[in-house]
C-alpha positions as CSV (number, residue, x, y, z in Angstrom):
1,M,48.8,18.0,-13.9
2,I,48.2,14.4,-14.4
3,N,50.8,14.0,-11.9
4,Q,48.9,15.4,-8.9
5,I,46.2,12.9,-9.5
6,L,48.2,9.6,-10.2
7,S,51.6,8.6,-8.9
8,N,54.6,7.7,-11.2
9,K,53.7,4.3,-10.4
10,D,50.1,4.5,-11.3
11,L,51.0,5.7,-14.4
12,T,53.6,3.1,-15.3
13,E,51.2,0.4,-13.7
14,L,48.6,1.5,-16.8
15,S,51.0,2.0,-19.0
16,L,52.2,-1.7,-18.8
17,H,48.8,-3.0,-18.1
18,P,45.8,-1.1,-19.5
19,D,43.0,-3.4,-18.4
20,A,40.0,-2.9,-16.8
21,E,41.5,-2.8,-13.3
22,H,44.1,-0.3,-13.5
23,K,41.8,1.7,-15.6
24,S,39.4,1.7,-12.8
25,I,41.9,2.4,-10.4
26,A,43.5,5.7,-12.2
27,G,39.5,6.6,-12.3
28,R,38.7,6.3,-8.8
29,K,41.8,8.5,-7.9
30,I,40.8,11.4,-10.7
31,S,37.3,11.0,-9.4
32,E,38.3,11.4,-6.0
33,Y,40.5,14.4,-7.3
34,Y,37.7,15.7,-9.0
35,G,35.3,16.0,-6.1
36,S,38.1,17.2,-3.5
37,G,37.2,20.8,-4.2
38,E,40.8,21.7,-4.5
39,I,41.2,21.0,-8.3
40,S,42.1,24.0,-10.1
41,L,40.1,24.8,-13.5
42,T,43.0,23.6,-15.8
43,G,42.8,20.2,-13.3
44,K,38.9,20.1,-13.5
45,K,38.9,20.5,-17.5
46,L,41.7,17.5,-17.9
47,A,39.5,15.3,-15.4
48,E,36.7,15.6,-17.4
49,D,38.3,15.1,-20.6
50,I,39.5,11.9,-19.0
51,F,35.9,11.2,-17.8
52,R,34.3,11.6,-21.5
53,I,37.0,9.0,-22.8
54,M,36.2,6.4,-19.5
55,V,32.2,6.4,-20.4
56,K,33.3,5.5,-23.6
57,D,35.7,2.5,-22.5
58,V,34.6,-0.9,-24.2
59,E,35.2,-2.8,-20.5
60,I,32.2,-2.7,-18.4
61,K,33.8,-3.0,-15.3
62,V,35.7,0.8,-16.0
63,R,32.5,2.3,-17.1
64,E,30.7,0.7,-13.5
65,A,33.7,1.7,-11.5
66,L,33.9,5.5,-13.1
67,S,29.9,5.6,-12.0
68,E,30.2,4.6,-8.5
69,S,33.2,7.2,-8.3
70,L,31.6,9.7,-9.4
71,K,28.3,9.7,-7.8
72,N,28.9,11.6,-4.9
73,C,30.6,14.6,-6.8
74,K,29.1,17.3,-8.3
75,N,28.4,19.8,-11.2
76,I,29.7,16.9,-14.0
77,P,28.9,18.0,-17.4
78,Q,25.7,17.2,-18.5
79,D,27.2,14.8,-21.3
80,I,28.9,12.8,-19.3
81,V,25.8,12.6,-16.5
82,E,23.7,11.6,-19.9
83,D,26.5,9.1,-20.7
84,L,26.4,7.3,-17.3
85,I,22.5,7.3,-17.2
86,N,21.8,6.0,-20.9
87,D,24.2,2.9,-19.9
88,K,23.9,-0.4,-19.2
89,D,21.9,-0.9,-15.6
90,S,24.8,-1.9,-13.4
91,V,26.5,1.5,-14.3
92,A,23.6,3.5,-14.9
93,V,21.7,2.4,-11.6
94,P,24.0,3.3,-8.7
95,F,24.7,6.7,-10.2
96,I,21.2,7.6,-10.9
97,K,20.5,6.9,-7.0
98,Y,22.6,9.1,-5.7
99,Y,23.9,11.7,-7.9
100,Q,22.2,14.5,-6.1
101,D,22.7,17.1,-9.1
102,L,19.7,15.4,-11.1
103,S,16.6,18.0,-11.3
104,S,13.0,16.5,-11.2
105,E,13.0,16.9,-15.1
106,D,16.1,15.5,-15.2
107,L,14.7,12.1,-13.0
108,I,11.2,12.2,-14.8
109,N,13.1,11.7,-18.2
110,I,14.8,8.9,-16.7
111,L,11.5,7.9,-15.7
112,E,10.2,7.7,-19.5
113,M,12.9,5.2,-20.1
114,Q,10.4,2.7,-19.2
115,N,13.4,0.5,-17.3
116,L,12.6,-0.8,-14.4
117,N,15.8,-0.7,-12.6
118,K,16.2,2.9,-13.2
119,Q,12.6,3.6,-12.2
120,I,13.5,1.6,-8.8
121,A,16.6,3.6,-8.7
122,V,15.4,7.3,-8.7
123,A,11.6,6.2,-6.8
124,G,14.5,5.3,-3.8
125,R,16.4,8.9,-4.3
126,T,16.3,11.3,-1.0
127,D,15.3,14.0,-2.7
128,I,11.7,12.9,-4.4
129,T,9.7,16.0,-5.3
130,E,5.8,15.9,-4.9
131,D,6.1,16.0,-9.1
132,V,8.1,13.3,-9.5
133,S,6.0,10.9,-6.6
134,K,3.0,11.8,-8.9
135,Y,4.7,10.7,-12.3
136,I,5.7,7.4,-10.4
137,V,2.3,6.5,-9.1
138,D,0.4,7.8,-12.1
139,K,2.8,6.0,-14.8
140,C,4.9,3.8,-13.3
141,P,4.4,-0.3,-12.6
142,E,3.7,-1.3,-9.0
143,E,6.9,-2.5,-8.1
144,V,8.5,1.0,-8.2
145,V,5.3,2.6,-6.9
146,G,6.1,0.5,-3.8
147,V,9.7,1.8,-3.5
148,L,8.4,5.1,-3.3
149,I,6.2,4.5,-0.8
150,S,9.0,2.9,1.4
151,N,10.9,5.8,0.8
152,D,10.3,7.5,3.7
153,R,12.0,11.1,2.6
154,A,10.0,10.9,-0.8
155,I,7.1,13.8,-0.8
156,I,3.7,12.6,-1.3
157,V,0.7,14.6,-1.6
158,E,-2.8,14.0,-0.3
159,D,-3.8,13.3,-3.8
160,T,-0.9,11.3,-4.9
161,Y,-1.9,8.9,-1.9
162,Q,-5.7,9.1,-3.2
163,A,-4.3,7.9,-6.8
164,I,-2.7,5.1,-5.2
165,I,-5.4,3.7,-2.9
166,N,-7.5,4.0,-6.3
167,K,-5.1,1.8,-8.2
168,Y,-3.9,-0.3,-5.9
169,G,-6.9,-1.0,-3.4
170,N,-6.6,-4.7,-4.0
171,S,-2.7,-5.1,-3.5
172,D,-1.8,-6.2,0.1
173,N,2.0,-5.5,-1.3
174,I,1.0,-1.7,-1.1
175,K,-1.0,-1.6,1.7
176,Q,1.5,-3.0,3.9
177,R,4.1,-0.3,2.7
178,L,1.5,2.2,3.6
179,V,1.6,1.0,6.9
180,Y,4.8,0.8,7.4
181,R,5.6,4.2,6.4
182,S,7.1,6.9,9.0
183,E,4.4,9.4,8.4
184,L,0.5,8.5,6.8
185,P,-2.2,11.0,6.7
186,T,-5.4,10.3,9.1
187,S,-7.4,10.5,5.9
188,V,-5.3,7.7,4.1
189,I,-5.3,5.9,7.0
190,E,-9.5,6.2,7.5
191,K,-9.1,5.3,3.4
192,I,-7.7,1.6,4.0
193,V,-7.7,0.3,7.3
194,N,-10.9,-1.9,6.4
195,S,-9.3,-3.4,3.8
196,L,-6.4,-4.6,5.8
197,S,-5.6,-7.7,8.0
198,A,-6.2,-8.1,11.6
199,E,-1.9,-7.8,11.8
200,L,-1.9,-4.3,9.5
201,Q,-4.6,-2.7,11.6
202,K,-2.6,-3.5,14.9
203,R,0.6,-2.3,13.1
204,L,-1.6,1.1,12.3
205,I,-2.2,2.0,15.7
206,T,1.1,1.2,17.0
207,L,3.5,2.9,14.3
208,H,1.1,6.1,13.8
209,N,-0.4,8.6,16.4
210,L,-3.9,8.2,15.9
211,P,-6.8,9.8,16.8
212,N,-8.8,8.0,20.0
213,D,-12.1,7.2,18.1
214,L,-10.0,5.9,15.4
215,A,-7.8,3.7,17.1
216,T,-11.0,2.5,19.3
217,N,-12.7,1.6,15.9
218,I,-9.4,-0.3,14.9
219,V,-9.7,-2.6,17.6
220,E,-13.1,-3.1,17.7
221,Q,-13.0,-4.0,14.2
222,V,-10.1,-6.6,14.9
223,Q,-12.2,-8.1,17.7
224,E,-15.0,-8.8,15.6
225,K,-13.3,-10.2,12.9
226,T,-11.5,-12.4,15.3
227,T,-14.7,-13.7,16.8
228,L,-16.3,-14.3,13.4
229,K,-13.1,-16.1,12.4
230,I,-13.9,-18.5,15.3
231,S,-18.3,-18.7,14.4
232,E,-17.2,-19.8,10.8
233,E,-15.3,-22.8,12.4
234,Y,-18.5,-24.1,14.1
235,S,-20.8,-25.8,12.7
236,T,-23.5,-27.0,15.2
237,D,-26.0,-24.6,16.4
238,K,-25.3,-25.4,20.0
239,Q,-21.7,-24.4,19.6
240,V,-22.6,-21.1,18.1
241,E,-25.5,-20.5,20.2
242,E,-22.5,-21.1,23.4
243,L,-20.6,-18.7,21.7
244,V,-23.4,-16.2,21.1
245,H,-24.5,-16.8,24.9
246,Q,-20.9,-16.3,26.1
247,L,-20.8,-13.4,24.2
248,Y,-24.1,-11.6,25.6
249,T,-23.3,-12.7,29.0
250,S,-20.2,-10.5,28.7
251,N,-21.4,-7.6,27.2
252,R,-19.1,-7.9,23.8
253,L,-22.7,-9.2,21.5
254,T,-22.8,-5.7,19.8
255,S,-25.1,-4.3,16.6
256,S,-21.7,-3.7,14.9
257,L,-20.1,-7.5,15.2
258,V,-24.4,-8.9,14.7
259,V,-24.6,-7.0,11.4
260,R,-20.8,-7.8,10.4
261,A,-22.0,-11.4,10.9
262,I,-24.7,-11.4,8.9
263,C,-22.8,-9.7,6.2
264,M,-20.2,-11.8,6.1
265,G,-22.9,-14.9,5.4
266,D,-22.8,-16.0,8.9
267,L,-26.1,-16.8,9.2
268,K,-26.2,-19.1,12.5
269,F,-24.5,-16.2,14.3
270,F,-27.0,-13.5,13.5
271,E,-29.9,-15.8,14.1
272,Y,-29.0,-16.8,17.6
273,A,-27.5,-12.9,18.2
274,L,-31.5,-12.2,17.6
275,V,-32.7,-14.6,20.0
276,Y,-30.4,-13.4,22.7
277,L,-30.6,-9.7,22.0
278,S,-34.6,-9.3,21.2
279,D,-35.5,-12.4,23.9
280,T,-37.2,-14.3,21.0
281,P,-37.3,-18.2,20.5
282,I,-35.1,-19.2,17.6
283,T,-37.6,-20.6,15.7
284,E,-39.4,-17.5,15.9
285,V,-36.4,-15.5,14.5
286,R,-35.9,-18.0,11.7
287,K,-40.2,-17.7,10.5
288,I,-39.6,-13.7,10.8
289,L,-36.6,-14.1,8.8
290,F,-36.9,-16.3,5.6
291,N,-41.0,-17.3,5.7
292,T,-42.4,-14.4,5.7
293,N,-42.2,-11.3,2.8
294,M,-43.2,-8.6,5.4
295,D,-40.2,-6.5,5.9
296,F,-42.1,-4.6,8.7
297,M,-41.7,-7.8,10.7
298,I,-38.1,-7.9,10.0
299,R,-37.6,-3.9,11.2
300,N,-39.7,-4.9,14.5
301,L,-37.4,-7.6,15.2
302,L,-34.3,-5.8,14.7
303,R,-35.7,-2.9,16.5
304,K,-36.5,-5.3,19.7
305,A,-32.6,-6.4,19.4
306,Y,-31.5,-2.7,19.3
307,I,-29.9,-2.9,15.8
308,P,-29.7,0.5,14.9
309,K,-32.0,1.7,12.1
310,S,-29.0,3.0,10.0
311,M,-28.0,-0.6,9.8
312,F,-31.3,-2.2,8.6
313,P,-30.1,-1.5,4.5
314,A,-27.1,-3.6,5.6
315,V,-29.3,-6.5,7.2
316,F,-31.7,-6.2,4.2
317,S,-29.3,-6.4,1.6
318,A,-27.2,-9.5,3.1
319,L,-30.6,-11.1,3.7
320,K,-31.6,-10.9,-0.1
321,V,-28.6,-11.9,-1.3
322,T,-28.9,-15.1,1.3
323,K,-31.9,-15.7,-0.2
324,E,-30.4,-16.1,-3.6
325,I,-27.6,-18.5,-2.9
326,R,-30.1,-20.9,-0.8
327,F,-32.6,-20.7,-4.1
328,D,-30.0,-21.5,-6.5
329,C,-28.8,-24.2,-3.9
330,R,-25.0,-22.5,-5.0
331,K,-21.8,-22.1,-2.1
332,T,-20.3,-19.3,-1.9
333,D,-17.3,-17.9,0.4
334,R,-17.4,-15.2,2.5
335,K,-15.3,-12.4,0.4
336,S,-17.6,-13.4,-2.2
337,F,-20.7,-12.9,0.1
338,A,-19.6,-9.9,1.2
339,H,-18.9,-8.4,-2.3
340,K,-22.8,-9.3,-3.2
341,V,-23.8,-7.4,0.1
342,I,-22.1,-4.3,-0.7
343,E,-23.3,-4.1,-4.4
344,R,-26.7,-4.9,-3.1
345,I,-26.2,-1.7,-0.4
346,L,-24.8,0.6,-3.6
347,S,-28.4,0.3,-5.1
348,Y,-30.4,0.1,-2.2
349,G,-33.5,1.8,-2.2
350,G,-36.0,0.5,0.2
351,A,-39.4,2.0,1.8
352,G,-38.6,5.4,0.4
353,E,-35.1,5.4,2.2
354,E,-32.6,6.9,0.8
355,L,-28.7,6.6,2.1
356,S,-26.4,9.5,1.9
357,E,-22.5,8.7,0.8
358,E,-21.7,8.5,4.8
359,D,-24.4,5.9,4.9
360,V,-23.2,4.0,2.5
361,N,-19.2,4.4,3.5
362,Y,-20.2,3.9,7.1
363,L,-22.0,0.3,6.2
364,I,-19.5,-1.0,3.7
365,S,-16.8,-0.5,6.8
366,K,-18.7,-2.8,8.5
367,I,-18.6,-5.6,6.2
368,S,-14.9,-5.3,4.7
């Protein structure tokens, strides 16, 4: 029977040179015969006995070659499978990634080994079920989760996506992988879009079939962020006023842009925007915003500038943060400023107004 698998030359070479190279060659030939579908029951048993010897071979090259050869076979005895899986990474990883006859339970058992390379091999398989995906997100390191997200054939349900967002909301790597995933639920896109860079937002539009309103909103946000980035580079009142004037005359000085500006700490842009939108002198605008404690005057100014009432809480929160920073004589960057504004909005309670969860989410989207 062995002569049907190995030639006389193979057997001679193996007896004269029982080294790793020749044993590996023999193992590959036996594996090919084993997986051919033409093997008899007797031949199958003999091949499996040889595999059991080879998985214990002291030479790792022999075990690596066996793993590589058996990864595309089927119905391998469980003891041989377990020996390969529990071996060193160079032996186990190829087998784990490609051997088809591993159940979800088998894969979760491998993940529980807490071996990073083996976990990555599982995450890259083409048959990942929703249960395995959930386990990876709940229990495995970010690197493994990233591989899972990039694996377009892995099944990931909406609850698991939500867990990813909750756990890795600050990870640029995870957000980028989500954007480049071939299919992404609209609900997930809506939750991550405001935390993406302008470039990734553009990619969302390019790679995914987004609803028109969501795509339009993303485009507007990219434009607003670009505009405020330009404003940030200006230092004089004249430069800022010229920018605002240009936007005003081209009908691009929107309420959304104005509110985003103050929530990002761009006070000059906000002041001059109110000047043009409300037709109020700059000295009067500044007097109303900072030299009075009468909120109704600020409200009147915002109404005159056609700022929607729904955006008032964000404006008042930002103005309070601005006054605190001025009083403390401390400098702050835009990211930390916006974070303070978000904290204010979450605890906002002014003049009998109460914000719904939808209102809060909307306002925060104008800051992020």
